[in-house]
C-alpha positions in Angstrom: -155.6 -199.9 -128.7 -155.6 -198.1 -132.1 -155.9 -199.8 -135.6 -152.2 -199.8 -136.1 -151.6 -201.7 -132.8 -154.4 -204.2 -133.7 -152.8 -204.8 -137.1 -149.4 -205.3 -135.5 -150.8 -207.7 -132.9 -152.7 -209.6 -135.6 -149.5 -209.9 -137.7 -147.5 -211.2 -134.7 -150.3 -213.7 -133.9 -150.4 -214.8 -137.6 -146.6 -215.4 -137.6 -146.8 -217.3 -134.3 -149.6 -219.4 -135.8 -147.6 -220.0 -139.0 -144.5 -221.0 -137.0 -146.3 -223.3 -134.6 -148.6 -225.0 -137.2 -145.9 -225.4 -139.9 -143.4 -226.6 -137.3 -145.8 -229.2 -135.8 -146.8 -230.4 -139.3 -143.2 -231.0 -140.3 -142.3 -232.5 -137.0 -145.3 -234.8 -136.8 -145.5 -236.0 -140.4 -141.8 -236.2 -141.3 -139.5 -235.7 -138.3 -140.8 -237.9 -135.6 -141.3 -241.0 -137.8 -137.7 -240.7 -138.9 -136.5 -240.3 -135.3 -138.7 -242.9 -133.7 -138.2 -245.6 -136.4 -134.5 -244.8 -137.2 -133.6 -248.4 -138.0 -136.3 -248.9 -140.6 -135.8 -245.4 -142.0 -132.1 -246.3 -142.7 -133.3 -249.0 -145.1 -135.7 -246.8 -147.1 -134.2 -243.3 -147.1 -133.2 -241.9 -150.5 -129.5 -240.9 -150.7 -129.2 -238.6 -153.7 -125.8 -237.3 -152.9 -124.3 -240.6 -151.9 -123.4 -239.5 -148.4 -124.5 -242.8 -146.9 -127.8 -243.7 -145.4 -126.8 -242.7 -141.8 -125.5 -239.3 -142.7 -128.4 -238.5 -145.0 -130.9 -239.7 -142.3 -129.1 -237.6 -139.6 -129.2 -234.5 -141.8 -132.9 -235.1 -142.4 -133.6 -235.6 -138.7 -131.7 -232.4 -137.9 -133.8 -230.5 -140.5 -137.2 -232.1 -139.6 -136.9 -232.4 -135.8 -134.5 -229.9 -134.3 -135.2 -227.0 -136.8 -139.0 -227.2 -136.4 -138.6 -227.1 -132.6 -136.4 -224.0 -132.9 -139.0 -222.4 -135.1 -141.9 -223.2 -132.8 -139.9 -221.7 -129.9 -138.9 -218.7 -131.9 -135.2 -219.3 -131.6 -132.9 -218.6 -134.5 -136.0 -218.9 -136.7 -134.6 -217.6 -140.0 -131.5 -219.8 -139.7 -133.6 -222.8 -138.8 -135.6 -222.4 -142.0 -132.6 -222.9 -144.2 -132.0 -226.7 -143.5 -135.8 -227.3 -143.8 -135.9 -225.5 -147.2 -132.8 -227.3 -148.4 -134.3 -230.8 -147.5 -137.6 -229.9 -149.1 -136.1 -228.6 -152.3 -133.9 -231.6 -152.6 -136.9 -233.9 -152.0 -139.0 -232.1 -154.5 -136.5 -231.4 -157.3 -133.9 -234.1 -157.0 -135.4 -237.1 -155.3 -139.0 -236.8 -156.6 -138.9 -234.7 -159.8 -141.5 -237.0 -161.4 -144.1 -236.0 -158.9 -147.1 -234.1 -160.2 -148.3 -231.0 -158.3 -151.0 -233.2 -156.8 -148.5 -235.8 -155.5 -146.1 -233.2 -154.1 -148.6 -230.8 -152.8 -147.7 -231.3 -149.1 -144.0 -230.6 -149.9 -144.8 -227.5 -151.9 -147.1 -226.2 -149.1 -144.3 -226.7 -146.6 -141.9 -224.9 -148.9 -144.4 -222.0 -149.1 -144.9 -221.9 -145.3 -141.2 -222.0 -144.4 -140.2 -219.6 -147.1 -142.8 -217.2 -145.7 -141.4 -217.6 -142.2 -137.8 -217.0 -143.6 -138.9 -213.8 -145.3 -141.2 -212.4 -142.5 -139.2 -213.5 -139.5 -140.6 -214.9 -136.2 -142.7 -211.9 -135.2 -142.8 -210.3 -131.8 -143.9 -213.5 -129.9 -140.6 -215.4 -130.2 -137.7 -216.1 -127.8 -135.4 -214.3 -130.2 -137.0 -211.0 -129.1 -135.3 -211.4 -125.7 -131.8 -211.1 -127.3 -129.9 -208.1 -128.6 -127.9 -207.7 -131.8 -127.7 -210.1 -134.7 -129.2 -213.0 -132.9 -132.5 -211.1 -132.7 -132.8 -211.1 -136.5 -131.5 -214.7 -137.1 
C-alpha cells in the first residue's frame, strides 16, 4: 500500500467516524428523547413557525432520528444532512438567538459536523457506494 492509498483509506475512515459519531450524538441526545417521550415533548416543543406542536415534533423526529440513521448507514447522506442542518439553524438562530456561544456550543458543533459531512460526502465506506448514478452522490 502506497502513501496515496493510505491517505485515501484514512480519509474514508475519518468520514465513517464523523458520520457514525455525529449521527449517534444527535440520535442519542436529541432524537431518541423526542421519540421515546413523545407525549411530554408535545407539551414543551417550541413551535416558531406556528405549524402546531404535532407537526413540529414530527419534523424534528424525522430530522433527529431517521436522518441520523441514514447518515450512519451511509444512505442518501448528503440529502439526510439537509433536514438536520435546517432544524439546527432554526434552533440556533430563531428559537434560541439569545444563547451565548457557550450555551449553544453543542448545537454549533453539530452544525459543523453535519456541514462537513454535507460538503465531503459519505466516503467510500457507505451503502451509497453500492448504487450507480445520482443516488451514489446523494
